DSSP file (Angstrom, degrees, kcal/mol; ACC not computed):
  #  RESIDUE AA STRUCTURE BP1 BP2  ACC     N-H-->O    O-->H-N    N-H-->O    O-->H-N    TCO  KAPPA ALPHA  PHI   PSI    X-CA   Y-CA   Z-CA
    1    1 A M              0   0    0      0, 0.0    34,-1.3     0, 0.0    35,-0.3   0.000 360.0 360.0 360.0 -34.8   16.2    3.8   -2.4
    2    2 A G        -     0   0    0     32,-0.2    34,-1.1     1,-0.2    33,-1.0   0.765 360.0 -70.7 -63.2-126.5   14.8    3.4    1.1
    3    3 A K  E     -a   36   0A   0     32,-0.1     2,-0.3    31,-0.1    34,-0.2  -0.986  30.3-148.3-140.5 143.2   11.3    2.7    2.1
    4    4 A L  E     -a   37   0A   0     32,-1.8    34,-3.0    -2,-0.4     2,-0.4  -0.828  13.1-154.0-110.3 154.9    8.1    4.7    2.2
    5    5 A K  E     -a   38   0A   0     -2,-0.3     2,-0.5    32,-0.2    34,-0.2  -0.992   9.5-171.7-133.4 136.1    5.3    4.3    4.8
    6    6 A L  E     -a   39   0A   0     32,-3.0    34,-3.3    -2,-0.4     2,-0.6  -0.969   5.2-166.0-128.4 115.5    1.6    5.0    4.5
    7    7 A D  E     -a   40   0A   0     -2,-0.5     3,-0.4    32,-0.2     4,-0.1  -0.899   3.9-173.5-102.8 117.9   -0.5    4.8    7.6
    8    8 A L    >>  +     0   0    0     32,-2.5     3,-0.8    -2,-0.6     4,-0.6   0.364  55.8 104.6 -93.3   5.2   -4.2    4.8    6.8
    9    9 A H  G >4 S+     0   0    0     31,-0.4     3,-0.8     1,-0.2    -1,-0.2   0.885  80.7  49.2 -53.4 -42.6   -5.5    5.0   10.4
   10   10 A D  G 34 S+     0   0    0     -3,-0.4    -1,-0.2     1,-0.2     3,-0.2   0.753 122.2  31.0 -72.8 -23.7   -6.5    8.7   10.1
   11   11 A I  G X4 S+     0   0    0     -3,-0.8     3,-2.4    -4,-0.1    -1,-0.2   0.136  76.2 125.7-121.1  20.2   -8.4    8.3    6.8
   12   12 A F  T << S+     0   0    0     -3,-0.8    -1,-0.1    -4,-0.6    -2,-0.1   0.741  81.4  41.2 -55.1 -25.7   -9.8    4.7    7.1
   13   13 A N  T 3  S+     0   0    0     -4,-0.2     2,-0.7    -3,-0.2    -1,-0.3   0.210  93.2  89.8-108.9  15.8  -13.4    5.9    6.6
   14   14 A K    X>  -     0   0    0     -3,-2.4     4,-1.9     1,-0.2     3,-0.6  -0.784  59.6-166.3-116.3  87.8  -12.7    8.4    3.8
   15   15 A G  H 3> S+     0   0    0     -2,-0.7     4,-1.8     1,-0.3     3,-0.3   0.822  81.5  39.4 -40.1 -60.7  -12.9    6.5    0.5
   16   16 A E  H 3> S+     0   0    0      1,-0.2     4,-2.6     2,-0.2    -1,-0.3   0.820 111.4  58.0 -72.0 -27.4  -11.4    8.8   -2.0
   17   17 A K  H <> S+     0   0    0     -3,-0.6     4,-2.8     2,-0.2    -1,-0.2   0.877 104.9  52.7 -65.5 -35.0   -8.7   10.0    0.3
   18   18 A I  H  X S+     0   0    0     -4,-1.9     4,-2.7    -3,-0.3     5,-0.2   0.953 110.5  46.5 -63.1 -49.4   -7.6    6.4    0.6
   19   19 A E  H  X S+     0   0    0     -4,-1.8     4,-3.0     1,-0.2     5,-0.2   0.929 114.1  48.8 -56.9 -46.9   -7.4    6.1   -3.2
   20   20 A T  H  X S+     0   0    0     -4,-2.6     4,-2.6     1,-0.2    -2,-0.2   0.924 112.1  47.8 -60.7 -46.1   -5.5    9.4   -3.4
   21   21 A A  H  X S+     0   0    0     -4,-2.8     4,-2.3     2,-0.2    -1,-0.2   0.901 113.9  47.2 -63.4 -41.7   -3.0    8.4   -0.7
   22   22 A L  H  X S+     0   0    0     -4,-2.7     4,-2.2     2,-0.2     5,-0.2   0.932 112.6  48.7 -66.8 -45.5   -2.4    5.0   -2.3
   23   23 A N  H  X S+     0   0    0     -4,-3.0     4,-2.5    -5,-0.2    -2,-0.2   0.918 112.3  50.5 -58.2 -43.1   -2.0    6.5   -5.8
   24   24 A Q  H  X S+     0   0    0     -4,-2.6     4,-2.8    -5,-0.2    -2,-0.2   0.913 110.3  46.9 -64.3 -44.3    0.4    9.1   -4.4
   25   25 A I  H  X S+     0   0    0     -4,-2.3     4,-2.4     2,-0.2    -1,-0.2   0.871 112.6  50.1 -70.2 -33.9    2.6    6.6   -2.5
   26   26 A I  H  X S+     0   0    0     -4,-2.2     4,-2.4     2,-0.2    -1,-0.2   0.942 112.8  47.2 -65.0 -46.5    2.8    4.3   -5.6
   27   27 A E  H  X S+     0   0    0     -4,-2.5     4,-3.0    -5,-0.2     5,-0.2   0.917 112.6  49.3 -60.5 -44.6    3.8    7.2   -7.7
   28   28 A D  H  X S+     0   0    0     -4,-2.8     4,-2.7     1,-0.2     6,-0.2   0.917 110.4  50.8 -60.8 -43.8    6.4    8.4   -5.2
   29   29 A A  H  <>S+     0   0    0     -4,-2.4     5,-2.5     2,-0.2     4,-0.5   0.913 113.6  44.9 -61.6 -43.1    7.8    4.9   -5.0
   30   30 A V  H ><5S+     0   0    0     -4,-2.4     3,-0.8     3,-0.2    -2,-0.2   0.951 116.2  45.2 -65.9 -49.9    8.1    4.7   -8.8
   31   31 A N  H 3<5S+     0   0    0     -4,-3.0    -2,-0.2     1,-0.2    -1,-0.2   0.856 120.3  39.4 -63.9 -36.3    9.6    8.2   -9.2
   32   32 A Q  T 3<5S-     0   0    0     -4,-2.7    -1,-0.2    -5,-0.2    -2,-0.2   0.389 107.6-122.7 -95.9   3.6   12.1    7.8   -6.3
   33   33 A K  T < 5 +     0   0    0     -3,-0.8     2,-0.3    -4,-0.5    -3,-0.2   0.908  44.2 179.8  54.3  45.6   12.9    4.2   -7.2
   34   34 A I      < -     0   0    0     -5,-2.5    -1,-0.2    -6,-0.2   -32,-0.2  -0.579  22.9-152.5 -76.2 137.1   11.9    3.1   -3.7
   35   35 A K  S    S+     0   0    0    -34,-1.3    47,-3.2   -33,-1.0     2,-0.4   0.859  73.1  19.1 -80.0 -36.4   12.3   -0.7   -3.2
   36   36 A T  E     -aB   3  81A   0    -34,-1.1   -32,-1.8   -35,-0.3     2,-0.4  -0.995  56.3-165.2-140.9 137.7    9.6   -1.2   -0.6
   37   37 A I  E     -aB   4  80A   0     43,-2.3    43,-2.8    -2,-0.4     2,-0.5  -0.969  14.1-147.3-118.8 145.4    6.5    0.6    0.7
   38   38 A E  E     -aB   5  79A   0    -34,-3.0   -32,-3.0    -2,-0.4     2,-0.5  -0.936  12.5-167.2-109.5 125.0    4.8   -0.2    4.0
   39   39 A I  E     -aB   6  78A   0     39,-2.9    39,-2.8    -2,-0.5   -32,-0.2  -0.958   4.1-162.7-115.6 129.3    1.1    0.3    4.1
   40   40 A I  E     +a    7   0A   0    -34,-3.3   -32,-2.5    -2,-0.5   -31,-0.4  -0.825  21.7 162.6-114.8  92.6   -0.7    0.2    7.4
   41   41 A P        -     0   0    0      0, 0.0    36,-0.2     0, 0.0    -1,-0.2   0.658  49.5-130.4 -78.6 -13.6   -4.4   -0.3    7.0
   42   42 A G        -     0   0    0     34,-1.8     7,-0.2    -3,-0.1     4,-0.1  -0.121  20.8 -83.3  84.4 171.4   -4.6   -1.4   10.7
   43   43 A K  S >  S+     0   0    0     33,-0.1     3,-0.7    -3,-0.1     6,-0.2   0.986  78.7 122.0 -81.3 -64.7   -6.3   -4.4   12.1
   44   44 A G  T 3  S-     0   0    0      1,-0.2    -2,-0.1     2,-0.1    -1,-0.0   0.069  92.7 -32.3  40.3-141.8   -9.9   -3.5   12.4
   45   45 A S  T 3  S-     0   0    0      1,-0.0    -1,-0.2     0, 0.0    -2,-0.1   0.580  81.9-113.5 -85.6 -10.3  -12.4   -5.6   10.6
   46   46 A G  S <> S+     0   0    0     -3,-0.7     4,-2.1    -5,-0.1     5,-0.2   0.337  88.8 113.0  93.6  -7.4  -10.0   -6.4    7.7
   47   47 A Q  H  > S+     0   0    0      2,-0.2     4,-2.3     1,-0.2     5,-0.1   0.903  75.6  48.9 -66.2 -41.4  -12.2   -4.4    5.2
   48   48 A L  H  > S+     0   0    0      2,-0.2     4,-2.6     1,-0.2    -1,-0.2   0.906 110.3  51.5 -66.5 -40.2   -9.6   -1.7    4.7
   49   49 A K  H  > S+     0   0    0      2,-0.2     4,-2.5     1,-0.2    -1,-0.2   0.926 110.3  49.3 -61.2 -44.1   -6.8   -4.2    4.2
   50   50 A K  H  X S+     0   0    0     -4,-2.1     4,-2.7     1,-0.2    -1,-0.2   0.908 110.8  50.8 -60.3 -41.7   -9.0   -6.0    1.6
   51   51 A R  H  X S+     0   0    0     -4,-2.3     4,-2.5     2,-0.2    -2,-0.2   0.907 109.4  49.8 -63.5 -42.2   -9.6   -2.7   -0.1
   52   52 A V  H  X S+     0   0    0     -4,-2.6     4,-2.6     2,-0.2    -2,-0.2   0.921 111.5  49.0 -62.3 -44.4   -5.9   -1.9   -0.2
   53   53 A I  H  X S+     0   0    0     -4,-2.5     4,-1.5     2,-0.2    -2,-0.2   0.914 110.5  50.6 -63.7 -42.3   -5.2   -5.3   -1.7
   54   54 A R  H  < S+     0   0    0     -4,-2.7     4,-0.4     1,-0.2     3,-0.3   0.921 110.7  50.0 -59.6 -43.2   -7.9   -4.8   -4.3
   55   55 A F  H >< S+     0   0    0     -4,-2.5     3,-1.5     1,-0.2    -2,-0.2   0.935 110.2  49.7 -59.0 -46.8   -6.4   -1.4   -5.2
   56   56 A L  H 3< S+     0   0    0     -4,-2.6    -1,-0.2     1,-0.3    -2,-0.2   0.746 104.0  61.0 -66.5 -23.4   -3.0   -2.9   -5.6
   57   57 A Q  T 3< S+     0   0    0     -4,-1.5    -1,-0.3    -3,-0.3    -2,-0.2   0.489  74.0 116.3 -86.0  -1.8   -4.3   -5.6   -7.8
   58   58 A Q  S X> S-     0   0    0     -3,-1.5     4,-3.3    -4,-0.4     3,-1.2  -0.452  75.5-121.9 -65.0 140.0   -5.5   -3.2  -10.5
   59   59 A K  H 3> S+     0   0    0      1,-0.3     4,-1.5     2,-0.2    -1,-0.1   0.874 109.1  51.6 -54.1 -45.4   -3.6   -3.8  -13.7
   60   60 A H  H 34 S+     0   0    0      1,-0.2    -1,-0.3     2,-0.2     4,-0.1   0.723 117.9  39.6 -69.4 -19.5   -2.2   -0.3  -14.0
   61   61 A I  H X4 S+     0   0    0     -3,-1.2     3,-2.1    -6,-0.2     4,-0.5   0.848 109.2  59.0 -89.7 -43.6   -0.9   -0.4  -10.4
   62   62 A K  H >< S+     0   0    0     -4,-3.3     3,-0.9     1,-0.3    -2,-0.2   0.774  91.6  69.7 -60.0 -28.7    0.3   -4.0  -10.5
   63   63 A Q  T 3< S+     0   0    0     -4,-1.5    -1,-0.3    -5,-0.2    -2,-0.1   0.700  95.3  57.0 -64.2 -16.9    2.7   -3.3  -13.3
   64   64 A H  T <  S+     0   0    0     -3,-2.1    19,-1.0    -4,-0.1     2,-0.3   0.725 107.7  40.6 -88.6 -21.9    4.8   -1.3  -11.0
   65   65 A Y  E <   -C   82   0A   0     -3,-0.9    17,-0.3    -4,-0.5     3,-0.1  -0.790  60.0-148.1-125.6 166.6    5.6   -3.8   -8.3
   66   66 A H  E    S+     0   0A   0     15,-2.8     2,-0.3     1,-0.3    16,-0.2   0.668  72.9   4.2-111.9 -18.5    6.4   -7.5   -8.1
   67   67 A R  E     -C   81   0A   0     14,-1.5    14,-3.0     2,-0.0     2,-0.5  -0.981  49.6-139.1-163.2 155.9    4.9   -8.7   -4.9
   68   68 A I  E     -C   80   0A   0     -2,-0.3     2,-0.5    12,-0.2    12,-0.2  -0.942  21.9-159.9-110.6 133.6    2.8   -7.9   -1.8
   69   69 A E  E     -C   79   0A   0     10,-3.4    10,-2.9    -2,-0.5     2,-0.5  -0.964   7.5-147.4-117.4 125.9    4.0   -9.3    1.5
   70   70 A K  E     -C   78   0A   0     -2,-0.5     2,-0.5     8,-0.2     8,-0.2  -0.792  28.7-116.0 -89.2 130.8    1.6   -9.6    4.4
   71   71 A D        -     0   0    0      6,-1.9     6,-0.2    -2,-0.5     3,-0.2  -0.521  20.4-157.1 -69.3 117.9    3.4   -9.1    7.7
   72   72 A S  S    S+     0   0    0     -2,-0.5     3,-0.2     1,-0.2    -1,-0.2   0.755  92.4  44.5 -69.9 -23.0    3.2  -12.4    9.5
   73   73 A K  S    S+     0   0    0      1,-0.2     2,-0.4     2,-0.0    -1,-0.2   0.682 119.2  40.2 -93.1 -19.7    3.7  -10.7   12.9
   74   74 A N    >   -     0   0    0     -3,-0.2     3,-1.4     3,-0.1    -3,-0.4  -0.874  61.1-167.1-136.3 101.6    1.4   -7.8   12.3
   75   75 A F  T 3  S+     0   0    0     -2,-0.4    -1,-0.1     1,-0.3    -4,-0.1   0.773  86.9  63.3 -56.3 -29.1   -1.9   -8.5   10.6
   76   76 A G  T 3  S+     0   0    0    -35,-0.1   -34,-1.8   -36,-0.1     2,-0.4   0.096  93.8  75.8 -88.5  24.9   -2.5   -4.7   10.1
   77   77 A R    <   -     0   0    0     -3,-1.4    -6,-1.9    -6,-0.2     2,-0.3  -0.997  51.9-174.3-142.1 140.0    0.5   -4.2    7.9
   78   78 A L  E     -BC  39  70A   0    -39,-2.8   -39,-2.9    -2,-0.4     2,-0.4  -0.952  11.1-151.9-127.5 149.0    1.5   -4.9    4.2
   79   79 A F  E     -BC  38  69A   0    -10,-2.9   -10,-3.4    -2,-0.3     2,-0.5  -0.977   5.6-158.2-118.8 137.5    4.7   -4.4    2.3
   80   80 A V  E     -BC  37  68A   0    -43,-2.8   -43,-2.3    -2,-0.4     2,-0.5  -0.970   9.8-154.1-116.2 122.7    4.8   -3.8   -1.4
   81   81 A H  E     -BC  36  67A   0    -14,-3.0   -15,-2.8    -2,-0.5   -14,-1.5  -0.844   9.3-150.4-103.4 127.3    8.0   -4.7   -3.1
   82   82 A F  E     - C   0  65A   0    -47,-3.2     2,-0.4    -2,-0.5   -17,-0.2  -0.575  10.1-147.3 -98.1 157.7    9.0   -2.9   -6.3
   83   83 A K              0   0    0    -19,-1.0   -48,-0.1    -2,-0.2    -2,-0.0  -0.646 360.0 360.0-121.4  71.3   11.0   -4.0   -9.3
   84   84 A H              0   0    0     -2,-0.4    -1,-0.1   -50,-0.1   -19,-0.0   0.498 360.0 360.0 -74.4 360.0   12.8   -1.0  -10.6
């Protein structure tokens, strides 16, 4: 029920690891019926955040959640809300 967190700071420049980590946390959220996941792409240039959003917008991923919330206080953080 709680919340999962994925911090991408350590793998920000490793393309396939990012995909793997995102796939894993989505799968975990679905399997564990987690309501919210927090993804931290960090501030940087904004490229990683864009990439995360593109990943989340893929049809097979999007079917699992109902909205993405950008943290208004922290540009480098996203919340994904699930609809179990």
